[in-house]
Structures are given as structure tokens and as C-alpha cells.
C-alpha positions as CSV (number, residue, x, y, z in Angstrom):
1,X,0.0,0.0,0.0
2,X,2.7,2.4,0.9
3,X,4.5,1.9,-2.4
4,X,1.3,2.6,-4.3
5,X,0.6,5.7,-2.2
6,X,4.2,7.0,-2.9
7,X,4.2,6.3,-6.6
8,X,0.7,6.9,-7.8
9,X,1.1,10.7,-8.0
10,X,4.2,10.5,-10.1
11,X,2.6,8.0,-12.5
12,X,-0.5,10.3,-12.8
13,X,1.8,13.2,-13.6
14,X,3.5,11.3,-16.3
15,X,0.2,10.1,-17.7
16,X,-1.1,13.7,-17.7
17,X,2.0,14.9,-19.5
18,X,1.4,12.4,-22.3
19,X,-2.2,13.2,-22.5
20,X,-1.5,17.0,-22.6
21,X,0.9,16.3,-25.4
22,X,-1.7,14.1,-27.1
23,X,1.1,11.5,-27.5
24,X,-0.2,7.9,-27.3
25,X,3.3,6.6,-27.3
26,X,3.7,8.3,-23.9
27,X,0.3,7.9,-22.3
28,X,-0.4,4.3,-23.3
29,X,2.5,2.7,-21.3
30,X,1.8,5.0,-18.4
31,X,-1.9,4.0,-18.4
32,X,-0.8,0.3,-18.6
33,X,1.5,0.7,-15.6
34,X,-1.2,2.5,-13.6
35,X,-3.8,-0.1,-14.5
36,X,-1.5,-2.8,-13.1
37,X,-0.8,-0.8,-9.9
38,X,-4.5,-0.1,-9.4
39,X,-5.4,-3.8,-10.2
40,X,-3.6,-4.9,-7.1
41,X,-6.3,-3.2,-5.0
42,X,-9.3,-2.9,-7.2
43,X,-10.8,-3.9,-10.5
44,X,-13.5,-1.2,-10.2
45,X,-13.9,2.2,-11.9
46,X,-10.3,3.3,-11.6
47,X,-9.0,0.1,-13.2
48,X,-11.5,0.2,-16.0
49,X,-10.7,3.9,-16.7
50,X,-7.0,3.3,-16.9
51,X,-7.7,0.3,-19.2
52,X,-9.8,2.6,-21.4
53,X,-7.0,5.1,-21.7
54,X,-4.5,2.3,-22.4
55,X,-6.7,1.0,-25.2
56,X,-7.1,4.5,-26.7
57,X,-3.3,4.9,-26.6
58,X,-2.8,1.5,-28.3
59,X,-5.3,2.5,-31.0
60,X,-3.7,6.0,-31.3
61,X,-7.1,7.6,-30.3
62,X,-6.9,11.0,-28.5
63,X,-10.6,12.1,-28.8
64,X,-12.0,12.5,-25.3
65,X,-8.7,11.5,-23.6
66,X,-8.6,14.6,-21.4
67,X,-12.0,13.8,-20.0
68,X,-11.0,10.2,-19.4
69,X,-8.0,11.4,-17.5
70,X,-10.1,13.7,-15.3
71,X,-12.4,10.8,-14.5
72,X,-9.4,8.6,-13.8
73,X,-7.9,11.2,-11.6
74,X,-11.1,11.4,-9.5
75,X,-11.3,7.7,-9.2
76,X,-7.6,7.3,-8.2
77,X,-8.0,10.0,-5.6
78,X,-11.0,8.1,-4.1
79,X,-8.9,4.9,-4.1
80,X,-6.0,6.7,-2.5
81,X,-8.3,8.0,0.2
82,X,-9.8,4.6,0.8
83,X,-6.3,3.0,1.1
84,X,-5.2,5.7,3.5
85,X,-8.3,5.0,5.6
86,X,-7.7,1.3,5.4
87,X,-4.0,1.6,6.4
88,X,-4.9,3.8,9.4
89,X,-7.7,1.6,10.5
90,X,-10.2,4.6,10.3
91,X,-12.5,2.5,8.1
92,X,-13.4,0.4,11.1
93,X,-13.6,3.1,13.8
94,X,-17.3,2.7,14.6
95,X,-18.6,3.2,11.1
96,X,-19.9,-0.4,10.7
97,X,-18.9,-0.7,7.1
98,X,-16.1,-2.4,5.3
99,X,-14.3,-0.8,2.4
100,X,-13.8,-4.1,0.7
101,X,-17.4,-4.1,-0.4
102,X,-17.4,-0.4,-1.3
103,X,-14.2,0.0,-3.2
104,X,-12.7,-3.4,-3.8
105,X,-10.1,-3.2,-1.1
106,X,-9.3,-6.4,0.8
107,X,-10.7,-6.7,4.3
108,X,-8.2,-6.5,7.1
109,X,-7.1,-9.9,8.5
110,X,-9.3,-11.0,11.3
111,X,-12.2,-8.7,10.2
112,X,-15.5,-9.9,8.7
113,X,-16.7,-8.3,5.5
114,X,-20.3,-7.3,6.0
């Protein structure tokens, strides 16, 4: 988790640079790497959005790519927040809900997913 939290921002910056330049040869491999990083924790919206950007890069399509990036950025930020909550244990501090059901994050050992 810590490695993802440390590296996700740099990967998002590199992806944004490729998208701003409308250069599929830059943004496609960055999206692929991010998809793999995200896939360790979730195969939800962030994963699917990174996959969509990767496919657009592979197919050399730049239409709508800025909007796709904005949506990915929002989804990655939500995933980062959930991981920080999970790591700190805040997700279980009297809330009665488990993030694994909400955002695809594994339940803590010894906890029951509701």
C-alpha cells in the first residue's frame, strides 16, 4: 500500500504529460502501468478507466482523452483516500462498514466483511 501511495502521484503526472501532449506513445504505457498498480487493490472504476486510456493509446485515439484522464484522476483520488483509511484503521472506527465491499479493497485480516 505504501509503495502505491508513494508512486501513484508521479505516474499520474507522467500520464497527464502524455495526454496533454496528445502523445499515445507516452500515455499508453503510463496507463498500462497505472492499470497494473490499481489492479492490485481494485478492478473497479479506476482500473477500468486506466484500461480505457491504455486501449485508446494503443489504438492512437486521442478524442476524449482529457475527459477520461479527469475521471481517472477522481477515481484514483478516491482509491488513495480509501487506502489511507484502510491503512490507518479509520475505516473500522465505529462506522460499521467495510471498504472491501465499497471500493474493492481487501478486508483486514481478522475482520469480517459485511
